[in-house]
TITITOR-299587 format. One record per residue (C-alpha): residue in three letters; x, y negated, z negated. Coordinates in steps of 0.001 Angstrom, whole numbers. Layout:
# residues N
tordo,east,north,up
ala,X,Y,Z
...
END
This chain:
# residues 365
tordo,east,north,up
met,58297,-118083,-149150
ala,58113,-121244,-151049
lys,61105,-123489,-151600
ile,62246,-125008,-155013
lys,61436,-128485,-153868
glu,57712,-127270,-152957
ile,57270,-125917,-156372
thr,58684,-128991,-157888
asp,56445,-131450,-155831
ala,53588,-129479,-157013
leu,54430,-129534,-160900
glu,55334,-133436,-160356
met,51826,-133928,-158516
phe,50432,-132615,-161932
ala,52702,-134362,-164427
pro,54782,-137014,-162417
leu,58398,-137375,-163777
pro,57864,-141265,-164342
leu,55394,-140219,-167177
gln,58248,-138756,-169451
glu,59820,-140832,-172321
gly,62882,-142881,-171685
tyr,64970,-140293,-174004
asp,63723,-137253,-171990
asn,65587,-135367,-169219
ala,62591,-133457,-167228
gly,62956,-132455,-163728
leu,65123,-129877,-162034
gln,68066,-129314,-164277
ile,70036,-126851,-162215
gly,69551,-125307,-158734
leu,69267,-126354,-155001
thr,65975,-127902,-153675
glu,65997,-125979,-150442
ala,66474,-122479,-152161
glu,63625,-120188,-151309
val,61888,-118996,-154584
lys,61560,-115148,-155191
gly,59688,-115452,-158319
ala,59152,-117951,-161491
leu,59410,-117202,-164799
leu,57459,-119484,-167470
cys,58557,-120299,-170797
leu,58776,-122854,-173514
asp,62378,-122623,-174340
val,65499,-121472,-171942
thr,67649,-118947,-173982
glu,70026,-116432,-172656
asp,67274,-113712,-173206
ile,64953,-115820,-170966
leu,67728,-115630,-168111
asp,68413,-112032,-168721
glu,64476,-111563,-168463
ala,64712,-113547,-165124
ile,67492,-111400,-163713
ala,66033,-108100,-164670
ser,62774,-109451,-162577
glu,64855,-110415,-159709
tyr,63153,-113879,-160264
asn,65390,-117071,-159459
leu,63595,-119721,-160919
val,62831,-120510,-164585
ile,60298,-123152,-165544
ser,60284,-124326,-169108
his,58729,-127056,-171493
his,61734,-127960,-173259
pro,64741,-129118,-171100
leu,67772,-127029,-171491
ile,70018,-129827,-170849
phe,68702,-132531,-173020
asn,71639,-134079,-174395
pro,74664,-135146,-172161
val,77119,-132068,-171344
lys,80840,-133146,-171209
arg,82104,-129711,-170615
val,81068,-126298,-169991
thr,83071,-123551,-171807
gly,80575,-121292,-173432
arg,80736,-122948,-176681
asn,76964,-122861,-177485
tyr,73977,-121589,-176172
val,73164,-124337,-173658
glu,76639,-124233,-172133
arg,76434,-120405,-171825
cys,72828,-120813,-170253
ile,74364,-123079,-167824
met,77091,-120915,-166886
lys,74706,-117611,-166641
ala,72090,-119480,-164413
ile,74782,-120664,-161885
arg,76400,-117103,-161720
asn,73039,-115702,-160912
asp,71701,-118363,-158645
ile,68833,-118930,-161081
ala,67340,-122488,-160951
ile,65833,-124153,-164012
tyr,63187,-126885,-164094
ser,61772,-128384,-166815
ala,58512,-130576,-167493
his,58517,-132052,-170948
thr,57014,-135259,-172179
asn,55853,-136161,-168675
met,53449,-132733,-169171
asp,52888,-134052,-172627
ser,51551,-137320,-171304
ala,49648,-135981,-168037
pro,45870,-135593,-168210
gly,45261,-131878,-168452
gly,48669,-131312,-169857
val,49727,-130090,-173409
asn,47763,-131691,-175519
tyr,44556,-131302,-173467
lys,45252,-127331,-173416
met,45557,-127533,-177377
ala,42116,-129246,-177118
glu,40772,-126708,-174811
lys,41720,-123806,-177355
leu,39827,-125519,-180186
gly,36920,-126126,-178168
leu,36697,-130177,-178000
lys,34714,-132165,-176229
asn,34612,-135682,-174875
val,38354,-135441,-175013
lys,40425,-138792,-174650
ile,44088,-139886,-174744
leu,45001,-140946,-178248
ala,47841,-143238,-177398
pro,47514,-144537,-173957
lys,50667,-145705,-172214
glu,51091,-149448,-171499
asn,52809,-151603,-168792
met,52732,-148711,-165995
leu,49987,-150361,-163949
leu,50195,-152652,-160988
lys,47300,-154753,-159063
leu,47695,-154842,-155299
val,46156,-157517,-153556
val,46054,-157484,-149760
tyr,44338,-159481,-147230
val,43244,-157882,-144009
pro,40727,-158441,-140902
ser,37141,-157744,-141789
asp,36711,-154984,-139043
his,39754,-153270,-140522
ala,39005,-153334,-144270
ala,37464,-150138,-144630
glu,40387,-148032,-142879
leu,42782,-149839,-145139
arg,40928,-149162,-148397
gln,40622,-145688,-147671
ala,44303,-145660,-146784
leu,45032,-147122,-150262
phe,42690,-144821,-152117
asp,44174,-141835,-150331
ala,47674,-142864,-151426
gly,46537,-142937,-155074
cys,45019,-146442,-155650
gly,41717,-147237,-157436
ala,41730,-144464,-160102
ile,40093,-145968,-163446
gly,39457,-143556,-166050
asn,36632,-141060,-164634
tyr,36123,-143299,-161393
asp,38240,-143412,-158516
cys,37837,-145508,-154955
cys,37767,-148652,-157390
ser,38511,-151810,-155584
tyr,37410,-155637,-155523
asn,36504,-157034,-152354
leu,36122,-160849,-151439
asn,35532,-162239,-147897
gly,37263,-165368,-146794
glu,39490,-166825,-144010
gly,43016,-166728,-143508
thr,44897,-169050,-141518
phe,48397,-168549,-139527
arg,50282,-169633,-136591
ala,52674,-167377,-134772
asn,55879,-168575,-133101
glu,57412,-167377,-129927
asp,59132,-164219,-131350
cys,55668,-162854,-132268
asn,53170,-160513,-130905
pro,50248,-161401,-133069
phe,47306,-159011,-133467
cys,44919,-161993,-132938
gly,45346,-165682,-132213
lys,47682,-167206,-129568
val,51406,-168044,-129964
gly,51895,-171512,-131294
glu,48301,-172136,-131912
val,46946,-172399,-135648
his,44420,-169289,-135826
thr,41703,-168801,-138507
glu,40684,-165148,-139175
asn,37567,-163725,-141142
glu,39769,-161501,-143759
val,38813,-159395,-146866
arg,40863,-159844,-149960
ile,41426,-156321,-151367
glu,42272,-155830,-155160
thr,42981,-152532,-156379
val,45161,-150853,-159347
leu,47871,-148233,-158912
pro,50434,-146572,-161041
ala,53774,-148590,-160783
tyr,55528,-145140,-159724
ile,53506,-144539,-156462
lys,54335,-148269,-155330
asn,56390,-147093,-152286
arg,53979,-144763,-151312
val,51233,-147168,-151320
leu,53125,-149775,-149614
lys,54031,-147291,-146810
ala,50521,-146087,-146388
met,49239,-149888,-146330
leu,51744,-150816,-143696
ala,51010,-147966,-141493
val,47280,-148806,-140905
his,47472,-152764,-141228
pro,47005,-154256,-137972
tyr,49062,-157415,-138807
glu,52891,-157836,-138031
glu,53286,-159474,-141107
pro,50610,-158397,-143722
ala,50066,-160702,-146556
tyr,49851,-159053,-150028
asp,51028,-159502,-153719
ile,51771,-157125,-156452
tyr,51156,-158157,-159984
ala,52474,-156210,-163230
met,49322,-155443,-165558
gln,49772,-155164,-169277
asn,46503,-153163,-169606
glu,46667,-149737,-171422
trp,46402,-146881,-169024
ala,43884,-144779,-170617
thr,44236,-142025,-168093
val,47862,-140978,-169480
gly,49471,-141052,-172795
leu,50517,-138923,-175943
gly,48136,-137050,-178141
val,44188,-136634,-177653
ile,41207,-136984,-179628
gly,37932,-135259,-179361
glu,34958,-133753,-180963
leu,34021,-130231,-182154
pro,30518,-129320,-180702
glu,29237,-129187,-184410
glu,30648,-130142,-187965
val,32795,-127637,-189549
asp,33791,-127210,-193253
glu,37543,-128051,-193675
lys,38830,-124728,-194650
ala,36931,-123021,-192211
phe,38451,-125260,-189515
leu,41778,-124923,-190880
ser,41379,-121226,-190844
gln,40280,-121376,-187197
val,43234,-123518,-186370
lys,45546,-121016,-188083
glu,44178,-117928,-186056
ile,44221,-119690,-182664
phe,47566,-121014,-182781
gly,49135,-117888,-184529
val,50291,-119816,-187520
glu,51646,-117580,-190383
lys,51640,-120551,-192818
leu,49724,-123635,-192288
ala,50984,-126936,-194008
his,48413,-129738,-194461
thr,47754,-132630,-196908
ala,45006,-132478,-199659
leu,41425,-131683,-198270
gln,39052,-134613,-198390
gly,35960,-132845,-199243
lys,34154,-133475,-196008
lys,33064,-131786,-192714
ile,35341,-132088,-189901
lys,33808,-133257,-186399
lys,36579,-135565,-184891
val,39602,-134057,-184363
ala,42986,-135629,-183228
leu,46154,-133587,-182079
cys,49568,-134032,-180615
gly,51672,-131057,-179880
gly,55653,-130835,-180639
ser,56961,-133666,-182743
gly,54112,-135657,-183063
ser,53757,-137173,-186417
ser,54389,-140679,-185355
leu,50998,-140551,-183670
ala,49272,-140075,-187134
lys,48545,-143831,-187348
his,46792,-143612,-184138
ala,44774,-140720,-185379
val,43752,-142964,-188499
ala,42626,-145892,-186196
ala,40776,-143703,-184029
gly,38719,-142421,-187301
ala,39801,-138632,-187113
asp,38762,-136249,-189693
ile,42012,-134504,-188885
phe,45235,-134918,-187354
ile,47114,-131571,-185995
thr,50565,-131670,-184698
gly,53517,-129458,-184422
glu,56070,-131317,-187073
gly,55127,-133699,-189603
his,57403,-135843,-191535
tyr,57225,-135504,-195339
his,56602,-139214,-195892
asp,54084,-139445,-193067
met,52027,-136819,-195254
phe,51995,-139518,-198003
asn,50998,-142199,-195499
tyr,48308,-140456,-193857
gly,47067,-137889,-196122
lys,44229,-139955,-197551
gly,40919,-140194,-195706
met,42053,-137828,-193030
val,43637,-134375,-193377
met,46893,-133864,-191543
ala,47903,-130255,-190546
val,51350,-129140,-189284
val,51094,-125874,-187085
gly,54727,-125665,-185939
his,56510,-127119,-182926
phe,56411,-123677,-180857
glu,52940,-122831,-182116
ser,51175,-126132,-180970
glu,53269,-126002,-177349
gln,52834,-122385,-176720
phe,50052,-122489,-174230
thr,52081,-124908,-171728
thr,52972,-121530,-169707
glu,49379,-121333,-168909
ile,49177,-124748,-167604
phe,52520,-123841,-165496
ala,50659,-120473,-164300
asp,47592,-122303,-163301
ile,49217,-124779,-161008
leu,51252,-122215,-159293
ser,48742,-119842,-158833
arg,46566,-122093,-157202
lys,49142,-123800,-154829
phe,51123,-120696,-154113
pro,48796,-117565,-154493
glu,51657,-115423,-153098
leu,54272,-116542,-155475
lys,55364,-114121,-158037
val,54693,-115775,-161343
lys,55206,-114362,-164970
ile,54920,-115766,-168132
thr,57935,-114619,-170383
glu,57520,-111648,-172943
asn,60531,-113045,-175004
arg,59493,-114938,-178114
thr,61808,-118087,-178052
asn,60588,-119480,-181337
pro,63708,-119702,-183572
val,61568,-120073,-186536
tyr,60602,-117470,-188932
tyr,58631,-117066,-191951
leu,58918,-114844,-195225
END
């Protein structure tokens, strides 16, 4: 039987916690990492009905997109649904885990699932994250360069867009002199030694730095490996908020909006004025994504679809591009399918269930 830590590790391998926005609170909210998981209930929001469903199913793990504990909790007295859910979860030994904006920014995450439902091709990140990359430069004896490169790649280095195992290698000479307290891999104590070395350069996400250094030090033959780490200001096009892609063929505006309405189960679809042109290039961002409208305009999108749109944004970005608002819940409802896919692949024996409860608090007349 899988433990909660194993489940969370699998989810965080797909959507690492460092990808979440600074205001967020993704991760394990309630529960013990060493507890064994009897079953996982998947949902968008944690409510009292969700916990009742978990109890009835004898499941002790709830995985949600929206964090139950989002704002600081100063007391737990049952005065609101968050506090009541905390109390009920603890009383019934139910763990709660949330993957929120980290799942929004992850490749293959929330926005990619929306794009999949719409049948978009050539999907790319709309607003790539910045200042999340590091460059590692390490010097190693030539005969050991291949082994060290592979260790770095295995640890997660060298991924650039659709390419992996990326590095730059330069042959040169390194010099050093070992003192009497050393046990040098090559050269003699007290003598200046010159060694044929390779300078290996590669990139990595900042949040895996410790893992990469551990892997590097484990295979490097020197007692004191020479290496440098540089912060990079490059955009990281692999991760970020929103996506943009293309329809297989151009579609009439009204016909496409009707498709959107049907695919996302929208009762009333709000949108800006139609532009009288065909739809080909589609940008989207689930949830409260209206701030990405400017990125959609810059990318030349014919339409921008999001879960929530501010009134004044509809003024600002309603010319030259259609902006459509499908509803927060509606835009992110397929997130549970992502959870289910991750868990079914990694833990085929685990009982997994997508909730039968409608957690959307918004109704329409």
